[in-house]
N, C-alpha and C positions, 0 to 999 in steps of 0.2 A: 663298856662305857664309850670307848673310842673306837669301836669295831667299824662303825660308819663315818663318813665324812661329816666334820663339823665346820661351822664358820664362827669366826671370832666377832662378838659385836663391837668390842674396842680392844686397842692394845696401846699401851703406855709403859715408860720406863717408870722403875722404881725410884722414890726419892730416897735421899740417905737415911731418913728415919725409918721408912718402910723396908729398906734392905736389912737394917739393924734387927728389925723386929721378925723378919722372916728367918733371919739367921739364928735369933734366940729359939724361935718356934721349932726349927729343925733341930737345935741341940736339945731342946727338951723333950721332943717326941722321939728322938733317935739317940739315947745315951751312949751307944757305942761309937759315934762319932767323934773322933779327935779333932783338935783345931787344924792339923793339916788335911784331914778330910774336909773339913767345911771349907778350907781355901780351895780344894780341889773342886768342889761341887760349886761354890760360889766365890771364884776368884776374886780378889780385891779390887783389881783394876779393870775389871770387865763390867760393862752394864748389864743390868737384869731387867727384863721386859715382862709384862704381866699382860695376858689376854684374857678377856671375859667372854664366857659363852652363855647362850641362851638357856641352858640348864643350870646356871649358876656355877659352873666349874671355872675355877681359875687356873691357868698354866703359867709357870713360871720359867723362863727360858733364859739362856745366855745370848746377849747380842753377839751375832756372827757365829751361833752355835745352834745346840740341840736342846729341847725342852727337858728341864732337869726334876722339876717336881709339879705335881697338880694337886689342887685342893678341891674335893668333890662338893663341898657345902659353902665354900667362900669364908668361912668362918676360922679357919686355922686348926679345927679340930680334927679332921680327916685329911691331913695333907699325906701324900705318898710321893716316894721318889720314882721316876720312870725308870724303865729297864736299862736306859742308856747311863743313867746316874749310878745305878747298881753296878754296872760294868766299870764304872770308874773306881767304886769303892764298894766292893762284894761284900765285905764285912759289915756293911752298915745295918743290916737285918738278919735275923736268925733265919734259917732257911729249912725248908722240907726238900728232901731229896727224893726224886721219882723213882719208880721201878724201872723205868727204860722207856726207849724211844716210842713204843706204841702208845704210851700215856702222854709224852711231850707234845706230839704233833697235834693232840687235840688242845692241850694247854696254850700252845703256840696260837693256834686259831682262835682264842678267846673263850674256851670252854671253861667252867668252874672245876677246880680240882677237888674230887673225891677222896676221902681218907684211905679207901682201899687201894689207890694209886701211888700211896707214898711208902717208900722204903724204910722199913723200921728194923733197926740192928738189933744186937743181942740185949742192949740195955734199955728196950722198949721204946715206946712214943715218948718224945720229949714233952715236958709239962709247959701248958701255956694256958692263958685265959681268954675268954671270948673277946673279941674287938682288938686283939693285938694284930700287928702289921708283920707278915712274914714275906719272905721270898721264896720262889721255887726254882730249884736247879735239877740238872740232869747229872748221872754219875760221871765222875772223871772230868768235870769242867766247872771250875769255881764261878763262872760268869751266870748269874740268874736269868731266867727267860720269862718270868712273870713275877708280880708282886700284888698283894690282896691281903684281906684282914679275916682272922678266925671268926666263924659265926657261933662257936661255942668252945668251951673249955676242952682240955685234952680228956679229962674224966668222961664228959658228956659225950664227946667224940667217939670214944672206945665203945661206948653203948649203942649210939645212934648210927655210926658210920657215915656222918654228914660230911660237908665240903667247905673249901675255904673259897668264897667268891672272889672271881678272878677280876680285878680292877684295872690292871695294865699288864700287857703281854707283848711278846717280841713283834708281832706283825699288826700292832694297833697303828691306827691313824697318826697318833702322835709320835710314834717311833719312826714312822716311813716318811712323814711330811714335815719338815723342819719350817716350812711358810707358815705354820700356826704360830710361830714366833715371828718376831720381826727382822729376822736375818735373812740376808740376801745370798749367803753363800751356804753350799752343803757340807756338813761336816765330813771329812774323809778320816777313817781309820786307817793305820798304817799297815804296811805289808806284814809286819810280824802279828799284828792282831789277826789279819786276814788268814794267816797261815794257822795260826792256833784255833781260829774259827771252825778249821776243817780238818785238823791234825787228827783226830781220834774218830774219824768215820768208819774206819774198819775194826774197830775195837770189839765188835759183837754187839754192841747196843746201838739200834737203828739211828738215834740222832744224838747219841751222847756226846759227840764232839761238834755238832752241827749248829747248836743253839745259842751260842754266843762266843766271843773271843776269849782268849786267856786273860784273866783280869789281872795276872801278875805282871803286865806290862801297861802301867798307868801311863808312861810316855814313851810308847816303843819307837817313836820317831827319832828320839834322841839315841835310843839304842841302836837304830839303824845307821845313824851317821857315825856312832862310835865303831860300829863292826861293819863295814860294806859289804863283808863275805855273806851277811845275813840274806840280802836280797838273791844272790846266787843259791843259797842253800833252799830258800823257800821256792824258788822256781824248780830246783832238782825234786824237791820233796813232793811238790804238786804234781810234777811230772810222773812220779811213781805211785802215786794215790790211787787206791783202787776203790771206787765209790761203789756202794751198793744201790740197788734199785729203790725208788721211792724216797732217796734222801735229798732234802732240798738244800741247795748250795747258794749262797749269796756272795756276790761279788762286792766287797767294800771299799777297794782301793785298786788303783793301776800304777805302777811305777812306770811313767812315761819317760824315764832316763834309761831304762834296761835296754840292753842291746836287742832282744827279740822284738821289742816294741819298735824302736828307731829305726830298725833295718826292714820292718814289715812294709811290702808294698802290694796293695790289694790287686788281684788279678782282673783285667778287663775281661768282661764276659760279653758275648754278643747277645743282645736283647732281641728276641723274635717279636717282630711288629705284627700285631694282630688288629685287623679292621674291626672297629667297633660301630655298631649301628645304634642310633640315638632314635628312641620312641618319639615320634612327632608329639605326643601328647605330654611327654615329659621335657620336650626342649625348652618350654616357656620356663618351667621350674628351674631348669640348669642355668638359664640366662639371668635369672633372678639372684643366683648365689654369687655372693661377693666376698672378697678377702682384701683386706687393707695392711700392707705391711710397711713398717717404718724402717727405712735403710739410710746408711750413712756413706758418704764417699771421703776418703782421706783428703785434708787440706794441708797447706804448706806448714801448718803448725806440728801435725803428727807425722808428716811424710817419713822423717828420719827414724821414727819407731817402726814403721811398717818396713822400710828399707833393710833395717838392723836385722828384722827378723825372717827377711826373705818374702814378705807379704807384696802382693800386687797393689801398687797405690792409685791404679786405674779402675780398679773393681769396686762394687758397691757392698757393703757389709751390713749384716743385720747387727742389733746391739750386742747380743750374745758373741758374735764372731768378731766383732772389734773388740770386746773385752778379753777374748782369749790372746788377741794380738798384744794387747798392753801387758798381760801377766807373762806372755812369752818372754817379753822383754825383760821383765822383772826377774824372772827365773835365769834367763840368759846372763843378765849381768849381776845376778845374786845380789838383789838390793833389798831383800828382806832382813829387817834387823834380827840378828841373832837371839838378842834378849827378849824380845817381843815379836811373835809372829804375825801379828796384825797390823805392823806399821812396815811401810815401805819407805826406804831411805831414797832421797830423790839426787840422781846424778845430773849433770849439766844439761844433757840431752833431754831427759824425761822432765825435768823441770821446765825447760824452755817450751816443751811440747804442752804442757799443762798449764803455765802461768803467763808466757812471755807475751806482754802486750795486754794483759788482763790485771796486772798490778800497777797502782799508782806510782808515778815517779817519786822516789825518795823513800818509798815502803820497801822492806825486807822480803826478798823472796823466801817461801816456805822451803825447808830442809828436808821434811818428811809429809806423808800423808798416810790416813788410814786406809786399809785395803777396801773398806766398804765404799770409800769415796773416791776411789781411783778411777773405776770404771765410768761412772757418771761424768766425772770431769773430763775424762778422756774423749768420751763420745760427744760432750758439749762443743768441743774444739774441732769436731769433723762437720762437713756439709751435710745438712739434713735433706733427705730425699724422702719420697713415698711411691710405692707401687700399689696400684689399685687393678684387681683382677676381676672380672664378670664373665662367667661362662668361659668362651674361649678368647675373649678380648682381654689384653692387659696392657697397662701404660705406665710409666716411670715418669715422675715429675720432680723437678727440684724444689726444695723447700718443705714445710710441712703441709699436711692436708687441710685445706680449708673447711670449715664445717658447712653443711647444708642449713639455710636459713628460712624459717618459718615465722610469718609475723600476720597479726590481724589489724584491721584498719576500719574505723567508721567513716561512713560515707552521708551523703544526703538522706534524710529520712531515718537516720538512726540504723540504717542497715550495716551489716559487718560483710567484710571480705577477707579473705585469707591469701597471702602471697608466700609463693615458694621459689626460692631461687638457690642457684648453686649446684644443682642436680648433675650437670656436666662433670663434675669433678668425680662423681661416682659411676660414670659411663651409663647415664640414664638419658635417654632422648626426651626432650619436652613434650614433642606433639604426641606420642604414643601415651606418655604419662598423663597428659591432660585429658585426652579422651577416655583412659582407664578412670580418672577422677570423676568425670562427669557422671560415668555409668554407677560408680562407688557410691557416691553421696546424692546422686539424683538432682544435680544443679547445673548450671551454666559454668563453663570454664573458658578462659581465653589466655592468648600467649603474647607476650610483648618482648621485644629484643632490649636489652639493657644496653645503656649509653657506653660507649667505648669498646664495643664488642666484647664485652664481658659475660657473654651467655645471655640466657633467656629467663623471663620470670612467668611463672604461671599464676594466674589470677583465678581462685574458686570462689563462688558466690556462699556467703555464709560464714559463721565463726566456727570452723572445723579445725582449729589448730592442734588440739590435743588428738583427735582421732586420726588426723592426717599423719602427725608424728608417728603414732603407733602402727599405722598401715605401713609406713616407709620401713619401719624396723621389722615387721613381720614379714611382709610381702617382698622386700628388697634387701633385706639383710644389712641395713646400714646400722652400724653401732650408735647406740645413744649419745655417746660422747662426742659424735661428729653432727649432731642436730642442735642448732641454736635457736 
């Protein structure tokens, strides 16, 4: 169902009533879930978002986290937990145990589970009815790797040897891509989870220990803080780990405070310069390729933050790089609230950087900010710049990129003309473009200089506003959002 990329039609937060309804549905559909399990899956103080997809599937996600449930018919009758939800609460569903790694690698890839691939103990195949929701696990690891529903009862299965359709699996799009929810941050599992994810790789089962973290650590980050020796032990264990061939390893987290990480310095290598010849036939296409990057320069408001973490205030930064700077400061000053990891407590320097001059006189300055709002607020206090690159030519300008403007105008005799201006911002020369448009639309074109030395305007005979916009997108790579 989610093996290929999907796009959400819409996304919205659940209201209080819908949230309660979802919780009741989960409780009824999964009776093994206790109240504490429900709080783990749907935390009381965390917003729940739902995304709707063209195939009628609904995906319920934690705001600032991963998708937790998906509803295949949008009616609440066929709702499943994601693999990540089962890592949080492994006992939520009954589970089939696979015979070994040779079976698991196909299930992880999205294949349906055939009953001959299930390990059956001396007590025989467990009893179940058709349509029941079951998880799939590998030997020696409590964390499920897939979830699905039985297509027939246990008695029928013994006769027919049929399968369990695989509705959700470890490497599906929902598990890999948290952007299907409204989250702007990727959830990171702790080092303890990552170690358990790999700890059984040499036990004789090809992927027995590689298909999920040890679910016995529902909050292993707390365990890491309580016992700082765990990080060192994990590093030692991973250093001694003997990995078999064809085993897939996933890095789920990085301890950026570890000595091996902080002391690492990349080795500078001499890059051999090779002369590249450009095919004259393709040179025109290369010059049409364009890239627009929004970049930011530190201002007087945020300079203290950059200085504190050793970042250069004279450089230009992308949005992601600027975000890393402010979060590095938060980590350096230990400003995350211990009781709520999604909230940052503001000290005097960070508060002034975010709000000084932006708060009305007499108003109280905020004392905290949500993590998801920290980076956008911080970036808004920097000086906006943009960089436009076309072929070998590149230019950086202050401020936001002004859009290219196209408009039609009626003249005498009810004739239409189309005006184009602002092409200089995108490194397009007006004269060659006018000549090109004359041939493209088989009409006359002319060029006039705009007053105040603000560039040139191309005038095209006829009402060609739509086809001209499409031509600029397809032939010159101008993003649609920069065409007005």
